N, C-alpha and C positions, 0 to 999 in steps of 0.2 A: 669938542666931541658931541655930536648931535644924537646921542643914543636915547635921549629922553623923548624923541619923536615916537619911539616904540610905546611909550606910555599912552600917548594919544591914540595910537592904533588899538592898544589893549582896551582902552576905555570905550571906544566905538564898538569893538567886537562884543564886549561884555554887555553894553546897553542893548545892542541888537539881539544878543542871545536871550536876554531876559524877557523880551517881548514875543519871541517866536514860540509857537506851540511845539511840543515834542512830536515825533513822527507817529505816535500811537495815541489813540483816544483813551480817556480815563475809564476803562471798563473794568479794571481790577482795583482792589483796594490799595495795593502798594504802589500804584503808578505815581502817586504824589511823591513818595520817597525817591522813586527812580528818576523823576524829573529833577529833583534837587541834586541827586548824585551826578546826573549828566552835566548839570550846570557847574558843579564843583569840579568835576573831572576836566571839563573844557577849560575852565579858568585856571586851575592849578597846572594843567599841562602847558598852557601858555606862559604862566609864571615861571615854570621850570625851564622852558625853552629860552625865554628872554634872559633869565638870570645867568644861565650857562653861557649864552652868547655874549652877554655883558662881560662876564668874568674872563672869558678866553680872549675875546677881541680887544677889550680895553687893556688887559695886561700885556698882550702881545705887542701892542703899539707903544708901550711906555718907553723902553730903552731905545728902540730904533728912532722914535720921534725926538728924543733928547739928543741923540747922536746927530740926527739930521739938522736940528736947530742949533747944534753946538752948545746947548745949555748944560749938557753933561759935564763938559770940561770946566765950565765956570763953577758948577756946584761942587765937583770933587776937588777943586783947587782952593776951597775956602780955608781949611779942608773940612769936608763933611765925610765922616766914616761911611764906607761903602755899605755896611750893614744897615746903618740909619737910612741911607738913600733907598735901599731896596724895601725895607720895612715901611718907609713913608709912602713909597709908590703903591705897594700892595694895600696898605691901609686906605689910601684914597680910592682904589677900585672897590674895596669891600664896603666902604661907606656909600659909594654910588649904588652898588647892588642892594645894600640894605635899605636905602631910601626908596629905591625903585620898588622893592618888594613891599615895603610899608604902604606906599601909595596904592599899589595894586591890591594889596590885602584890604585896605580901607574900602576901595571901590567894590571888591567882591563881597565884603561883609555887609555893605549897605544894600546891594542888590539882593543878596541871599536873604537878608532879614525881611525885606518887603515881599519877596517871593514866598518865603515860608509863611508869613502872615496871610498872604492871599490863599495859599493852599490849606491853611488851618480853617479859614472861613468856608472853603469849599467842603472840607470834611464835616464841618458842623452842619452845613446845609444838607449834605448826604444823610447825616444822622437823623435830622428832622424829617427828611423825605421818606426814609426807609424804616424809621422807628427803631434805631439802634438803642441798645441799653446803655446806661451811664458808664458801666465798666468798659464796654466795647469802645465807646466814644473816647474815653480817657486813654485807652491803649493806642487808638489810632492817632490821637493828638500828640501823645508822647513819642510815637514812632516818627511822625513827621517833624516834630520839633528837634529830635535827635539828629536830623540831617541838616539842621540850620547852622547858625553861627554858634560854635562851641569852642571850648579850650582845646579839644582834640583836633579841631581843624587848624588851630594856630600851631600845634605841634607839627603838623604836616608841612606848613609853610616854613617853620623853623628848619625842618629837614631839607627843604629846597635851598635855603640859605647855606646850610652846612655843605651841601654838594657844590654850590658855587664857590665857597671858600676854598675847598680842596682843589677845584679846577683852576682858580686864580693863582694859587700857590704853585701848582704844577706848571701852568703857563709861564709864570715868572721864572721858574727853573729852566725851562726849555729856552726861553728868550735870552738867557745869560750866555749860552754857547751857540745860539743860532744867529746868523746874520740876516735871516729872511723872516719877515713877519708872517708871510703866507705859510712857510714851513712850520712855524710855531703853532699857528692856528690849526693846520691840518693834523699835525702830530697830537696836539691836545685833544682834538675831536676824536681821533682814532682811539686814544687811550681812554677817553670818556666812554665810548661805546664798548670797548673791551672790558672796562671795569664792571659792566653789568653781567659779564659771563665769567669773571675771574673765579668765583667760588665753584661754579659747575665744572669748569675746566680743571681746577685743582683737585676737586674730589674725584673726578673721573680718572685723572692721571695717577693719583695716589692709590686708588682701588685697583688699578690695572697693573700695579707693580707686584710681581710674583716674589715670594719669599720674604714678605714684610717690607716695611719702609725704613730705610737707614736714616741715621741722624743727618748725613750730608744732604739727602733728598729733602728732608723736612726744612733744613736751613735754606735750601735753594727755593723751595716753594714760598717760604716767608719773605725771601728777598724779592721774588716776583710780585708778591702781594704789596710790597712797598712801591714798586714801579707802577703797577696797575691796581689802584685802590678798589676795594670790593664795594661797589655801589649797591649790591643787593642788600647790604645791611641797612640801607636807607629806605627800604620798601615800606616803612610805616606810612609813607605818603598815600599808598593805596588803601591802607586801613582807615586813615583819617577821611578819605573821600567817601568811604562806605559808612562813616559814622561810628566806627568801632573805637573803643577806648584804647589809648596807648599808655602803658604803665610808665610812671615817672622814671623808673630805673632804666628803661630802654632809651628814653630820650636823653638822659644824663650820659649814658655810655656812648651814644652817638656824638654828643658834644665833645666828650673827651677824645674819642677817636678822630674827630675833625681837627681838634687842636694838635693831635699827634701827627696826622698827615701834613697839615699846614706847617707845623714846626719843622718836620723832617725836610720837606721840600724847600722851605725858606733857608734853612742852614746849608743845604746842598747848593742852592742858588748863590749864597754868599761865598762859599768855597770856590765856586767857579768864577764868580764876578770879581773877587779880590785879586785874582791872578791876571786879569786882563790889563793891558796897558793902553791908556787913553792919552 
């Protein structure tokens, strides 16, 4: 699987982006922060897109490729438990995604570090030219440094990995009852986009119910939430791009939620896969 060519494309794009000037001149004091925010937004958007594509496409190809190569029959005749087979395949994809994100994260951190240092020097030159006070200069340097490489930024990249984990598990579930790789990819992509509107649609539907919400309706909405994961909960990525601090509790809850979704989809995939005859 030649998915690692995407890393080369990402590296070229990131290196090019680091040398291009932003479309505005630095006429305002906060333009330095905006330049770093745009750089992070571009890079993390690419990381999110590539990780989701990795997770969906790689997982969708697993079972069909083993069937085509007839290696699936050899593996299951060992005998290898079908749950072990599925978990092993899923773990391989997640390792691929994790390594890819680590490499891209390293590249982003290096470029962002040097860009931040460059902008800090620019701010110091401005301070000398305009006669800023020491307090004002310290505030400006702190504001620029906050948009650099921080632990908050790493939390956003962790959220990207969590979303990829959920989509890989979901694609694995779809591939266990689908005979078409294209169908698996299309349905997974549709569910991914629908997951960003799950909360809005659920809240609108619940509030539109007259006479209150019954227990059956609540159970149905919870069931829909299992099928279409609520990706709005992962919006800490936007906060990390803007340099805002993310509480440890929120990140921990996201990790638990990701394990819950991945576990549910993996168990359902096993129930479907164990009934298949090969």
